N, C-alpha and C positions, 0 to 999 in steps of 0.2 A: 644322177638318176640313170637307170639302165632299163632298156626294154625287157619286159617280162613275157616271154612267149607263152601263149595259152590257146584256148579254144578259138578265140576271135582275133588274136594278134600273132603275127609271124615273128620269127627271131629278128628280121630286119625292120619291124615296126609297121608292116602293112596290116590293115584291118580287114577282116572278113566277117560278113554277116549275110544270111539269106536275103534280108531286105535289100542290101546293096547288090547282091548277085542277080537278083530279079528286077532290078531298077529299069533296065531297058525294056523288058516285057510289060512292065506295069507303070510305064512312064506317066500316064495320065492320072494315076493315083498315088504316085510317089512324091513325097515332099522332103525337103532337107530338115525341116523342123521335126517331122516324124522320125526320120533317121537319127537325128541328134538325141531325141528323147529315148530311143531304143538304146543307143550307145551309152547314155548316161546311166541307164538301169544295168546294162551289161558290165560297164567298167566299175560301177558301184559294188557289184558282187565279186568281180575279178579284175582288180586294178591292172592296167597295162604296163605300168612302170613301178620299179622298186628303187630304194636307196642303193647307191653303189657301195659295195663292200670295200673297206680300206685295203690298199695293196701293201705288201710288205715294205717297210721303210717309209711309208707315207706318213706325213705329219697328221696327228690327231689332236685336236685341242683337248685340254684336260676337262674331265667331267667333274661337275660339282658333286661332292659326296653329301653335303648337308642340304636339307630342304629349307626353303625360306619359311619364316614363321607366318602361318596363316593369319588373316585378320580375325579379330575377336567375333564371336558369334553374337548376333544381335539378340535382344530380349524378345520373348514372345509377345505378340501384339497386345494381349491383355495387360501384361506387366508394363509395357511401354506406355500404354494409355494412362494407367494409374500413376506412373511416375511424372508424366506431363501434367496431370491434373493436380497432384500434390505439390509439385515444385521441388527444387533441389534441396531445400532445408528440411523437408519432411520425408520420412521413409514410409514405404507401404506397410511395414510391420507395426508402426506406432501411430495410432489415430491421434489427431490433434486434440488437445484439451479444450473443451468448449469454454467460452467466456462465462463469467459469473452471471447469474440472473440479476436483472435490475431490481431495485427495491420497489415495493408496492407503494402506491401513492400514500403519502403521509408518514412513511418510515424513513429512518436515517440510513444512509448506505453503510455497510459493514466492511471491515477490512479482510474478511475471510477469503474473498476471491482475489485480492491483490498480493503481489509478490515483490520482493526485492526493493528497488528504488521507490516504487509507488507507495509502499507502506511507510518507508522512511520520510517521504515528502509529506504524508498526511500527519505523521507523528510530530513534525516540527512545528 
């Protein structure tokens, strides 16, 4: 890092500000915390130091040319909420098939709503 001379900093790194210059005259109203708050604002707009430029023949570590892969973008809150409610086996695009209606009292159950192994089991 190198000192950057400017309006409030000299080339040798000394800080100048009217608040500091009038400190002795206004000693009863001057506080270090007020002065530091002023310097924070001033140096935020005009930083007092900069990165030291490399000298000829000075070693510079190689710069990475490729960017690391950013993390995946999370789903929007609504889609995330639906995915959690549906579970991993169901997708938000396919609504689950409702179960068959139960038989009315006095009727025999039908095989219309059963699939696969359940139909074979009843057929045996």
